[in-house]
Every structure is written in structure tokens, then in C-alpha cells.
C-alpha positions as a printed NumPy array, in Angstrom:
array([[ 21.721, -13.104,  15.224],
       [ 20.861, -16.262,  13.445],
       [ 23.549, -18.733,  13.065],
       [ 23.147, -18.458,   9.271],
       [ 24.732, -15.149,   9.221],
       [ 27.943, -16.642,  11.035],
       [ 28.141, -19.334,   8.256],
       [ 27.521, -16.695,   5.462],
       [ 30.421, -14.408,   6.734],
       [ 32.672, -17.624,   7.033],
       [ 32.023, -18.544,   3.682],
       [ 33.068, -15.243,   2.082],
       [ 35.701, -14.095,   4.403],
       [ 38.823, -13.764,   2.172],
       [ 41.283, -14.868,   4.736],
       [ 39.191, -17.697,   6.409],
       [ 38.229, -15.765,   9.593],
       [ 35.735, -13.172,  10.573],
       [ 38.408, -11.104,  12.152],
       [ 40.455, -10.823,   9.068],
       [ 36.989,  -9.917,   7.182],
       [ 36.193,  -7.106,   9.725],
       [ 39.615,  -5.634,   9.225],
       [ 38.627,  -3.725,   6.263],
       [ 36.637,  -0.564,   6.327],
       [ 34.443,  -0.649,   3.086],
       [ 30.627,  -0.586,   3.277],
       [ 30.253,  -4.   ,   2.372],
       [ 32.449,  -5.102,   5.254],
       [ 30.463,  -2.776,   7.503],
       [ 27.01 ,  -4.244,   6.332],
       [ 28.34 ,  -7.611,   7.268],
       [ 29.567,  -6.454,  10.873],
       [ 26.377,  -4.497,  11.515],
       [ 24.187,  -7.444,  10.886],
       [ 26.426,  -9.882,  12.75 ],
       [ 25.914,  -7.396,  15.612],
       [ 22.155,  -7.423,  15.246],
       [ 21.855,  -3.832,  13.882],
       [ 19.787,  -4.456,  10.954],
       [ 18.825,  -0.956,  10.136],
       [ 22.471,   0.068,  10.06 ],
       [ 23.387,  -2.774,   7.974],
       [ 20.831,  -1.68 ,   5.496],
       [ 22.402,   1.73 ,   5.279],
       [ 25.81 ,   0.152,   4.733],
       [ 24.245,  -1.987,   1.945],
       [ 22.795,   1.148,   0.221],
       [ 26.366,   2.747,   0.393],
       [ 27.846,  -0.465,  -0.917],
       [ 25.638,  -0.63 ,  -3.934],
       [ 26.61 ,   3.007,  -4.776],
       [ 30.343,   1.89 ,  -4.944],
       [ 32.093,   0.111,  -7.859],
       [ 31.435,  -3.672,  -7.21 ],
       [ 32.523,  -7.05 ,  -8.66 ],
       [ 29.974,  -9.619,  -9.723],
       [ 30.897, -11.58 ,  -6.543],
       [ 30.488,  -8.56 ,  -4.451],
       [ 26.84 ,  -7.953,  -6.093],
       [ 25.99 , -11.589,  -5.234],
       [ 27.083, -11.038,  -1.605],
       [ 24.936,  -8.02 ,  -1.197],
       [ 21.811,  -9.825,  -2.589],
       [ 22.534, -12.797,  -0.287],
       [ 23.066, -10.382,   2.662],
       [ 19.803,  -8.748,   1.965],
       [ 18.026, -12.054,   2.129],
       [ 19.633, -12.669,   5.451],
       [ 18.641,  -9.345,   6.832],
       [ 15.173,  -9.846,   5.703],
       [ 14.925, -13.274,   7.493],
       [ 15.389, -11.433,  10.78 ],
       [ 11.749, -10.274,  10.862],
       [ 10.632, -10.174,   7.318],
       [ 12.291,  -6.767,   6.581],
       [ 10.329,  -4.81 ,   9.165],
       [ 13.401,  -3.668,  10.973],
       [ 15.482,  -3.108,   7.637],
       [ 14.555,   0.721,   7.678],
       [ 13.558,   3.061,  10.456],
       [ 12.063,   5.543,   7.855],
       [  8.344,   5.907,   8.321],
       [  5.837,   7.029,   6.054],
       [  4.721,  10.8  ,   6.431],
       [  1.428,  11.439,   7.99 ],
       [  0.126,  12.324,   4.356],
       [  0.89 ,   8.955,   2.863],
       [ -0.892,   6.095,   4.464],
       [  0.271,   3.076,   2.495],
       [  3.156,   2.337,  -0.128],
       [  3.396,  -1.178,  -1.899],
       [  5.981,  -2.141,  -4.521],
       [  4.809,  -5.437,  -6.456],
       [  6.952,  -7.435,  -8.87 ],
       [  4.92 ,  -9.812, -10.943],
       [  5.731, -12.621, -13.42 ],
       [  2.51 , -13.609, -15.445],
       [  2.621, -16.922, -17.421],
       [ -0.038, -17.754, -20.146],
       [ -0.108, -20.572, -22.477],
       [  1.473, -18.439, -25.319],
       [  3.977, -16.191, -23.458],
       [  5.463, -14.861, -20.257],
       [  5.541, -11.226, -19.397],
       [  6.795,  -9.164, -16.401],
       [  5.031,  -6.339, -14.451],
       [  6.484,  -3.971, -11.666],
       [  3.948,  -1.815, -10.011],
       [  3.863,   0.814,  -7.315],
       [  0.532,   1.355,  -5.213],
       [ -0.176,   3.867,  -2.731],
       [ -2.84 ,   5.75 ,  -0.832],
       [ -3.033,   9.109,   0.464],
       [ -5.71 ,  11.338,   2.138],
       [ -4.036,  14.505,   1.381],
       [ -3.426,  13.518,  -2.262],
       [ -0.111,  12.687,  -4.426],
       [  0.961,  14.757,  -7.41 ],
       [  3.992,  12.692,  -8.609],
       [  5.698,   9.631,  -8.256],
       [  9.239,   8.681,  -9.541],
       [ 11.209,   5.302,  -9.32 ],
       [ 14.694,   5.306, -10.396],
       [ 17.525,   2.632, -10.542],
       [ 20.907,   3.82 ,  -9.304],
       [ 22.674,   5.994, -10.499],
       [ 20.393,   7.861, -12.872],
       [ 17.992,   5.538, -14.788],
       [ 14.573,   6.777, -14.25 ],
       [ 12.052,   4.042, -14.537],
       [  8.901,   5.663, -13.707],
       [  7.941,   9.46 , -13.768],
       [  4.212,   9.78 , -13.127],
       [  2.055,  13.03 , -12.63 ],
       [ -1.204,  12.058, -11.076],
       [ -4.434,  13.568, -11.862],
       [ -7.381,  14.254,  -9.339],
       [ -8.975,  11.079, -10.273],
       [ -5.986,   8.855,  -8.748],
       [ -4.299,  11.323,  -6.321],
       [ -5.707,   9.537,  -3.327],
       [ -5.353,   5.914,  -4.436],
       [ -3.072,   4.993,  -7.196],
       [ -1.523,   2.108,  -9.048],
       [  1.484,   2.737, -11.503],
       [  2.988,   0.447, -13.911],
       [  6.574,   0.465, -15.187],
       [  6.023,  -0.544, -18.989],
       [  8.321,  -2.345, -21.681],
       [  9.917,  -4.849, -19.173],
       [ 11.642,  -7.783, -20.991],
       [ 12.375,  -9.486, -17.771],
       [ 11.775,  -9.281, -14.054],
       [ 13.22 ,  -6.286, -12.404],
       [ 16.674,  -7.255, -11.154],
       [ 18.194,  -6.862,  -7.622],
       [ 19.847,  -3.703,  -6.993],
       [ 19.707,  -0.234,  -5.42 ],
       [ 16.703,   2.002,  -6.554],
       [ 15.059,   5.248,  -5.253],
       [ 11.536,   6.075,  -4.71 ],
       [ 10.282,   9.854,  -4.546],
       [  6.716,  10.856,  -3.78 ],
       [  5.435,  14.442,  -3.805],
       [  2.184,  15.339,  -2.3  ],
       [ -0.399,  17.775,  -3.85 ],
       [  0.849,  20.294,  -1.333],
       [  4.552,  19.948,  -2.548],
       [  5.797,  18.078,   0.249],
       [  8.276,  15.402,  -0.599],
       [  9.171,  11.894,   0.812],
       [ 11.845,   9.666,  -0.582],
       [ 13.45 ,   6.25 ,   0.291],
       [ 16.192,   4.068,  -0.876],
       [ 14.843,   0.726,  -1.968],
       [ 16.791,  -2.553,  -2.103],
       [ 15.07 ,  -4.935,  -4.488],
       [ 15.779,  -8.485,  -3.839],
       [ 16.662, -11.255,  -6.294],
       [ 13.857, -12.315,  -8.533],
       [ 12.589, -15.903,  -7.68 ],
       [ 14.389, -18.289,  -9.932],
       [ 11.684, -21.204,  -9.559],
       [  8.389, -21.258, -10.896],
       [  6.235, -22.201,  -7.783],
       [  2.923, -22.414,  -9.653],
       [  1.936, -24.08 , -12.825],
       [ -1.104, -25.562, -14.731],
       [ -2.019, -29.041, -14.321],
       [ -5.073, -28.873, -16.693],
       [ -7.527, -26.199, -17.572],
       [ -8.951, -25.644, -14.166],
       [ -6.334, -27.124, -11.774],
       [ -2.772, -26.212, -10.908],
       [  0.308, -27.407,  -8.978],
       [  1.832, -25.347,  -6.064],
       [  5.499, -26.281,  -5.108],
       [  5.753, -26.876,  -1.364],
       [  7.42 , -24.322,   0.886],
       [ 11.044, -24.555,   1.166],
       [ 11.555, -22.452,   4.195],
       [  9.42 , -23.537,   6.977],
       [ 10.857, -21.486,   9.491],
       [ 10.483, -18.03 ,   7.585],
       [  9.611, -14.961,   9.602],
       [  7.309, -13.696,   6.544],
       [  3.737, -14.665,   6.239],
       [  2.876, -17.727,   4.178],
       [  2.223, -17.199,   0.585],
       [ -1.379, -16.766,  -0.127],
       [ -3.472, -17.55 ,  -3.295],
       [ -5.599, -14.993,  -5.42 ],
       [ -8.033, -16.506,  -7.812],
       [ -9.876, -14.057, -10.377],
       [-12.378, -14.689, -13.152],
       [-12.955, -12.287, -15.982],
       [-15.389, -11.841, -18.73 ],
       [-12.565,  -9.991, -20.847],
       [ -9.29 , -11.575, -22.063],
       [ -6.961,  -8.653, -20.554],
       [ -8.262,  -8.433, -16.98 ],
       [ -8.81 ,  -4.689, -17.146],
       [-12.279,  -4.848, -15.801],
       [-13.194,  -5.914, -12.145],
       [-13.384,  -9.681, -11.904],
       [-16.929, -11.251, -11.93 ],
       [-15.675, -13.661,  -9.213],
       [-12.532, -13.691,  -6.899],
       [-11.439, -15.561,  -3.932],
       [ -8.171, -15.363,  -1.74 ],
       [ -6.877, -18.155,   0.404],
       [ -3.972, -18.046,   2.908],
       [ -4.325, -21.682,   4.39 ],
       [ -5.078, -25.039,   2.694],
       [ -4.281, -23.543,  -0.658],
       [ -6.698, -24.814,  -3.162],
       [ -5.235, -26.391,  -6.436],
       [ -8.497, -26.322,  -8.467],
       [-11.339, -23.901,  -9.334],
       [-14.422, -24.59 ,  -7.348],
       [-17.762, -24.727,  -8.833],
       [-19.008, -21.482,  -9.858],
       [-22.557, -20.306, -10.734],
       [-21.976, -18.149, -13.986],
       [-23.551, -18.197, -17.548],
       [-22.127, -20.638, -20.069],
       [-19.184, -19.102, -21.998],
       [-15.434, -18.325, -22.136],
       [-13.585, -16.735, -19.456],
       [-10.133, -15.365, -18.744],
       [ -8.906, -16.957, -15.262],
       [ -5.93 , -16.172, -13.344],
       [ -4.409, -17.547, -10.113],
       [ -1.695, -15.651,  -8.321],
       [  0.716, -16.967,  -5.616],
       [  1.555, -13.943,  -3.616],
       [  4.703, -13.731,  -1.21 ],
       [  5.009, -10.608,   0.985],
       [  7.925,  -8.847,   2.83 ],
       [  8.772,  -5.418,   4.174],
       [ 11.492,  -2.76 ,   3.947],
       [ 10.408,  -0.772,   7.089],
       [  6.904,   0.847,   6.032],
       [  7.213,  -0.23 ,   2.523],
       [  5.309,  -3.485,   1.68 ],
       [  6.816,  -5.769,  -1.201],
       [  4.893,  -8.412,  -3.156],
       [  6.508, -11.051,  -5.195],
       [  3.718, -12.441,  -7.446],
       [  3.803, -15.473,  -9.752],
       [  0.612, -15.496, -11.721],
       [ -0.644, -18.11 , -14.241],
       [ -3.711, -17.362, -16.579],
       [ -5.624, -18.8  , -19.388],
       [ -9.064, -18.938, -21.209],
       [-11.411, -21.466, -19.802],
       [-14.837, -22.53 , -20.771],
       [-17.578, -22.67 , -18.085],
       [-19.384, -24.566, -17.103],
       [-16.875, -27.499, -17.44 ],
       [-18.497, -30.778, -18.47 ],
       [-17.793, -33.621, -16.215],
       [-16.891, -36.491, -18.483],
       [-17.901, -38.884, -15.58 ],
       [-21.493, -37.574, -16.05 ],
       [-21.354, -38.667, -19.62 ],
       [-20.323, -42.227, -19.038],
       [-23.146, -44.642, -20.037],
       [-25.072, -46.15 , -17.067],
       [-25.938, -49.866, -17.156],
       [-28.764, -50.48 , -19.569],
       [-28.042, -47.149, -21.615],
       [-26.823, -47.294, -25.257]])
């Protein structure tokens, strides 16, 4: 177990010692102790139980910090031993903040793929707040993207439950611990076709480095497939390269994507910036008068 866990335990122990802290028998105490012992999956189970109990604001903050520490062990891969059933090939949960020149809006999506087919997906916040209840059709039963609408802010940290039902009536469910939303905007516009990316703060992270996804659309809403796209996971670019497209106005988005896991479930936290741009841009240096020109 990393030294950071010991420091975290010491910082919140009510009587100044880990021994006194572990004298309790509540779920939050158990979650700390299991993580200190290196048993991440049992710590996760105790965190789930702790979220189901009455908590003070301080205890909620401790739970979100404890989840971050547990993720730091191996980017969350050992958080849960629950595997996907053989009829469910992939499950992705994505939380996204989109910033345009006029507004900021929020998205929360659930992606999945199934060879057998999926008939229903529900996603609920503990204890009984259903955020999504989607019946799938034959068109999207094998590959789906479901969005939670009406969000006024980023989906907050807490305990949620994901339920998936196959077309054959088989059910798979998992508790989901959502981490605290990123408080810092890590990507922002510099001008119409270049941007700034904040340097990483955790150089020893066990998670993959963030990657960049760039997309150019002919429409202003991004519903159609992009006419150009590119992803970079090394030497992240900070400007749009020269693209051979007809003259006109386009919708351009750049997303900084960070990934972690909860066992078999992939989590993506996305910060996206988007705006209209006119292409091809005119290089003002080419318009400068050369010697002898007037």
C-alpha cells in the first residue's frame, strides 16, 4: 500500500492514531482498513456500504478521497472483481463537460456492446433516483450510446447502480462509485484554431496519460459523423493542422479524455471545447507587403 494511504488515515483519524481509528466497526472504518491492508476490492465493497448509510459532509468527502486513493493503486482495475457476462462485451461510462463561447453544458453517457443484444439499461442514484431507463430497439441492441438529459451540472460523486438486461431476459447489475468531478478546466481556447492544455499534475499516475480527440463537423451540433478527426496520445498538439477542406464555416471540437476503470467498467472523464471556425484560415503573414509592393 502506498504511503499516501497512511498519511490520509492519519489526517482523518479522530484520536490521532490509526489504532484508535480502526477500533470502530462502521463501514467507513472498514473501507480504510481494507485499503490499508491492500485489499482494494473489499475496500470498495465497504465504500458501497458506507454510501448507503447516513453520512456527514466530512464523511462524504472522506469517501470520495478514499476512492481516489483506491483508484491510484492500478487505475481502478482491482476495485471490483465483478466481470461482465459473456453476452456483454464492453461497458463504458462517460462524464463530459463541453465549453463553447456562449455556454457550458454537461453530458453523462453510457456506452455498451453486446453480441447477443441488450433490451434495457437503467442507471440510478442511491437510493431510488432513476436517471436513465432506456428500452433499446433492434437498431441499437448490439451497440448503444445512451445519454442522461437535463443536466444542470456535472454528475456528482456518489453511489449509483447500473442494470443491464439482455434480449434473452438475463440481467447483470453493478454498483458504481462515481468520483468527484474535475474542478480545474484543463483545456481552453487560445484563439480560433489553437488551445492551451494544463500540464499533468500527477506524473506517477497508474492511469494512461490523457489523450486528445479532435473532430471537424459540417454542422453546428455534431450529430453527423465528422468530416475529419484525429486522436493523439503523445506530444498532444495545441493547434489545428492544415486540413484540405472546401472553404466554409465548420464546427470544431477538441476533447481531453482521461480514463480509469472500476473492474470491467471503463470510465472516461472528458473536457471538451468547441466553436465555429472558418476554413481555410488566412495566414496574415502571407498578406504582408513584400519589398517593392504597394
